[in-house]
N, C-alpha and C positions, 0 to 999 in steps of 0.2 A: 694753113690749118692742119694739113696732114702731117707736116714735119713736126709741129708742136705736139700733136697727139703721140707721134712716135717717140719723141723725146720724153713725154710724160710717162708712157708705159715702160720705157727703158729705165727711167729713174725709179719706178716702182719695183722693177726686178732687182735693182741694186739694194733697195731697202728691205725687201721681203726675203728673208733667209730660207733656203730650202729645208724641209724637215730632215732630221738626221736619218741616215740609212741604218736600219737595224740588221745586224748580222749574227747568226747563231755560232755557238762554239761548243766546248766540251769541258767537263770538270777535270782538273789535274790534281786537286788536293782538297782535303777536308781537315781543317784544324779547329778542334773545339766546335764552336757553333758557326764557324765561318766557312763558306765555300770559296775556292779559288778556281777560276775558269780562264781559259785562253781562247782567243778567236772571237770572243763576244764583243760586239760593238753596240753599246746601249748607254744612254745617259744615266747619271746618278739619279736615283729615285725611280727608275724604270722597273717594271715587274717582269720577271723571267719565269719560264716553266722548266723545271729540272726533272729529267726522267728518273724514275725509281721503279723498283719491283712492284710497288703497290699503286702505281699511277703517278701522274705529274705532281711535283711539289712546287708551290709558288715561292719565289725568293726575290728580294729587292736588291738592286745594285746600290751599295753603300760606299764604294770607293774603288780605286784602281791604281795600279803602279805599272807603267810601261804597257805591255800587252796583257797583263793579268788584271782581271776584274774580281772584286770581292763582293760576294753576295751573302745576305743574311736570310736564311729560310724563315718562312712564317709558320711552318708546321714541323712536325717531327721528321727528322732526316733519316729515319729507319728505312732501309731498302735501297738507299743510293749506292751505286757501284762506280768504280773508277772509269773515267772516260764517258760518263753519262752526258747525254746531249743537253745543252742549255740553249733554250730558244726564247728570245725577247718577245714579249706580247705587245701587239700594236694597240690593244685597248688600254684605256686608263681607268682605274677603279674609281667608281662614283659612289657617293654616299646619299642614300635616300633622305630627303628632307621634307618636312611638312607637318601639319597638325596631327597627322596619323601617328606620329612618334609619341604623342602624349600617352602616358600609361604603359609604355612599352619598355622592355629590357633588351638591349642590343649588345653585340660584341664590338670589337675594335673596327671591324669592317662594315658595320651597319647591319649585320645579319641578326634576326631575332633570336633571342635565347629563351624566351617564354613560349608557352604553348598557345599563343593567340593568332597563329597563322602568319603569312607573309605581310610585309609592310608595303601596301599599295599606294604609291604616290607618284605623281608625274614629274616632280622636281628632283633632279639628281645634280650633285655638285661635287667638286673635288674636295679633298681633305684639307688642303692648305689654302689660305687666302691671304690677300695683301693687307698689310696693316693700315689702319686709318691715319690720315694726316693728323698729327697732334694738334694743329691749329684748328681743325674742324671739330674737335671733341668739345662737348659742352662741359663746363666746370661742374664739380660735385657740389650740389647745393641743397639737395633734398634728402632727409633721413630715410633709412629703410628699416621697417619693422621686421625683426627676426624672431619675435615671440619669446625671447630670453631676457629676463628682467635685468640681469647684471650687464648685458651688452647694450640693451636699449638705453639704460640710464647712465652708465659710467663709461662705456666704450662705444658710443654711438657710431653706427656705420651709415655712410651715405650711399645713395644709388650711384653705381659706377665705381665704387671703391674696390681695391684689391687688398684683401686681408690675409695674413698668415695665421694658422692655428698651430701653435708649437706645443708638442706634447711627446712624452715617452710612450712606450707600449703599455696598454692597459690602464690608462688614466681617464678614459671616457670621451675621446674625441669623436668616435663614431656615434655615440649616443647624443652628443651635442649637435652634430650635423643633422641627425634625425629630428631633434627638437626644432631646429631652424626650418627644416622642410615643412613641418606641420604648422609652425607659427608665423611664417613670413607672409607679407602682403604682396610678394612678387607675383607676376602673372604666370611665369613658367619657372620650373626648377630643373636644372640639369645636374645629375650626379655622376661623377666619374670615379669608379672604384678600380684603381690601378694598382696592380701588384699585391692585392690582398689575397688571403686564403679563400679558396672556393667556398668553404663553409660560412665564412663571414659575409660573402655576397648574398647568400640565401637568407641568412639571419637579418642582415640590414634591410632587405626588401620586405620580408614578412613581419619581423618583430619591431624594428625601429621605424622604418618608413611607413609600413601599413598600407591598407587599401586607400585610405583617405589621402595620405601623402602622395601616393603613386598616381592619383588621378590627374594631377597637373604636372607630373614629373616625367623626365626621360632618364633612364639609368643606362650608363655605358660601363660594361664590366670587362676587364682584361686581367684575369687572376694571375697569381704568381707563377703558375705552371706553364704559362704561355711564353712564347719567345720574346726577347727584349724588343724586337721590332714591333710586335703587336702591342706591347705595353706602351711604347712610344706613341704608336698610332692611336691607342685608346685615349690618350690625353688630347691629341689633335682632333679626334672624332667628337669628344665632349665639347671642345672649344668651338668646333665648326657648327655643331647643333645649336649651341648658345648664340653664336653669331647670326644664325639664320633667324631665330626668333627675335633677336635684337633688331635685325633689319626689317622685321615686320612691325616695328614700333612697340614691342613689348618690353617690359622690365623683367630681366632674367636673373635668377640667383644660381650661380655656378658653384658647385661644391666639388672640389677635386681632392680625392684621397688616394694617393698622396703625391706631393711634389717630390718628395725624397725618392720614391720608387721610379718616378720619371727620370730623375738624375742617375739613379743606379742603372736603369736600362740603357741610357746613353753611354754610361761608363763601360758597360759590358761590350757594346758595339764598338766603341772607340778603341778599347784595349785590344779587341780581337782583330781590328784592322791594322793595328800597329802604332796607334797614337801614344806618345809617351805620357805617363802620369805626371801630374804637376803638384797639386795640393792634396796631401793625404790620400793619394791613389786616384784622384779624380783628374782626368785629362782636361785641357783648356776648353774643348768643345762643349763640355757639360755646362760651364759657366756662361757660354755664349748662347746656348739654347734656352736656358731658364728665362732670361728677360724676353726672348722672342715669343715664348709661350704666354707669359704673364701679360705682356702688352696687348695681347689679342682681346683681353677683357677691358671693361671700362665703358664710359658713356660714348654713344655714337654722336652723329651730327645731324642736323636737319630734322627729318621726321623719324629718325631711328630711335630706338629705345636705349636700354642700358644693360650692361652685364656687371652685376656685383658678384665678385668672386671670393671664395674662401678656399685657400690652398693649405692643406694640412702638411706639416713638416715634422718628421720623426726626429727627435733629438736623442742620439745615442747616449745612454747613461744620464739622461736629462741634462746633457751638456748643450747650452745655447750657443757655444762657440764652435760647434761643428761647422765644417766648411759650407755645407748646403744651407744650414740654418743661418749662418752669418751672411751668405750671399742673398738668401731670400729676404732677410730683414732689410737689406739695402735697396731692393727693387720693389718691395711692396709698400702699400700705403698705411701700414700699421700691422700690429700683431697682437694676438690673444694667446697668453701663456697658461697652460693647464699645469697645475702644481700637484705632484704626486703626494706630497705631505697632506694637502687638503683632501685629496681623494681618499687617502688611507684613514682620515679622520671622519669620513662620511659626509664631507662638504661637497655637494653636487649642485650644479656643474662646478668642477674644481678650477674655476677661473681665478687666477691671481691678478686682481685689478691693479696691484702696485707695479707689477712687471709688464702689464699690458698697456697698449696705447693705440688710439685711433688718430692718425695725423690730420684727418679732415674734420674731426669733431667740432673744432671752433667755427668752421664754415657752415655747419648744418644745424647747429643748435643755438638757442638764445644765450645771452650772457648770464641770465639767471640760472638756466639749466647747467651751464658750464661751472658756475660757482658752487652750486649744490653738489654736483658730481665731484668736484675737487675736495669739498668738505668730507664727503664719504671716504675718499681716498686717504685723506689725512688721518681720519679715525682708524681706518684699516691698517695703515702703515705704522702709526704710533703704537698700536697694540701689538702688532707682530714683531716689531723691533725690540720691544721691551717685555715680550711674553715670558722669556726665561726668568727675568728678575721678578716678574709678577707671580709666576707659578711657584717659585721657591720662597716667596715672602720677603725678598730682599728690597722690594720697593715700598717706600712709606707713602701713604696717601697724603697729599698736600705738597709733595716735593716738586711736582710739575703740573700746572693746571691743564696742559694739553693732554698729558698722559691720563690724568684723572678723568677728563672728559671722554677719552677713548675707551677707558675701562668701563665707564658708565654706559656708553653707547654700544659696547661690543655685542650683547645679545640681540639688539635690534639690527645692527649691521649684518650679523651672521644670518638672521632670518631674512633680511632683505636680499642677500646675495645667493641664497639657496633656492632651489626650485625643483619640484617633482618632474620626472621624465615626461609624463603625459600632460603636464600643465602648460598652458599657453598664456603668456602675459603680454598683452598688446602694448604698443609704444605709448599710447595715451595713459594706459593703466600704470605703466612704469613711471611716467612723469608724476602721476598722482602719488604713487608710493614714495618716490624720491622727495616730493614736497612734504609729505607727512613725516618722513624720517628726519628731515633737516629743519622742520618748522620751528622747533624751539631755539636752535642755534641761530637762525636768521631773524627770529622775532626779537632777539636781544640786541640786534644791531641798530 
C-alpha cells in the first residue's frame, strides 16, 4: 500500500509542472513604443513594473529574442531612464464581474471611468478565457429583435449570430449602434468603444445611448490616445464581460466599435516587435487574432445564454476589399453595409439591403417572411440599378414589368427602410409593416 502511494505521488510530481521562476532585469533600449530589457525572466503575457522618475509603469511582455524581452507599456513612458529596473509582478490582473457592472462605464482594465464610485463585486476573473467546444454550441434558431425595421424585416439577425457592420467614416454607424441598444430585447448590452476619439465616447454615452439605454448596458472604453496594448485589452474586456453574462443564462448583445481599431492595435504591436508585414502592411498575427476574438461570441451550451455580436468595420475610402474588411466577411455570419450615397441623400439608417446579408436568416424566419423580404430586395435593387436611366428620362414605361413595379413601389420602399433615430420598431411590428408593404404583390399570386 505504501509503495503504491509513493508511486502515485511520484507520478503527480512528473505531471505537475513547477511555476516559472520570475527574475528581474533592466532596460537596455526604448524604440518607439517598445521596451527592450535583458535579464528578465517572465512568460509572454506577464505584467512587469518598470521604474521611472514618476513612479512605476506597468508593461506587458509581448515577445522575446534570445535574452532580450520585449515589453509594451500600458501608460505613457515619460520619465523612463536607461538601465531602469524591470520587475515581473507575481499578481495576475483580474477583471471585476457581476451585475454591479450594469449601468457602468469602465476602461480596458475594468476600472470605473464614471463618477459612480468603485465596482464592488466578489467575482474576479482573468481577461482571457477558453473557447467553447463547437459541438457544445446551440444552433442559431431564434430571431433577435434589434428595434431597427430594415434589419428586423430584411436582414433578420438570430440570437448567437456574429454580424459585421461595414461603413466608412461619418455614415452613421455609431447612431445605428445606439438605436439597437435602445430597441433590442436582449437582457444585457455590452458596448466596446475601441480606438475612438475621447469626445465620441462621451457623446455616445450621453446623446446616443442615453440614460435609458445605459441602464442595462456595460460600456468599455479604450480611446485612441491609449496604448495599443490597452486597445487590444479593451476588446478582450468587453468580450469577457459578455461571456460572464452569457454564462449566467442571459442573452447578450455585444456591440464592438471597432474591429478595425483592434486589428490596427495588433499591427502596431507586431511591427514594433519586428514581425514582417504581409498584406498591405498587416502582419500575419493580425489575421490570426481576428477569428480568435470573434469566436468568443455566439450561443453557449446547456444552461448558458447567447452573445449576439455586431462588429463595426471601417472601410477605407468605402472600399469593401480592404484586407480587414475582406477577412472579417469570411469569419462573420453576415454583414450590414452602410452606404455613403444613401446617407448623403438623407436616407437613415443608410443600410444598403442589396449589399447586406444575414447568413442565418433562412434558419430563423418563416418561408413567407423570407419570400416577402426577397421581394423588397428585388424592388430596391431594380430601382437602384436603373435609377440613372429613370432620372434622365431614358427609360420608357412598359419596357420592363419588373422595373415598372419597382418604380411604382419606390416611395413605399423608401419609407419602409427609413427610421428616425429615436424611433423603436419591434420585430412583430416590422413583420406587420413588411406584410402590408408586400400585400398587393402576394395577393396576386
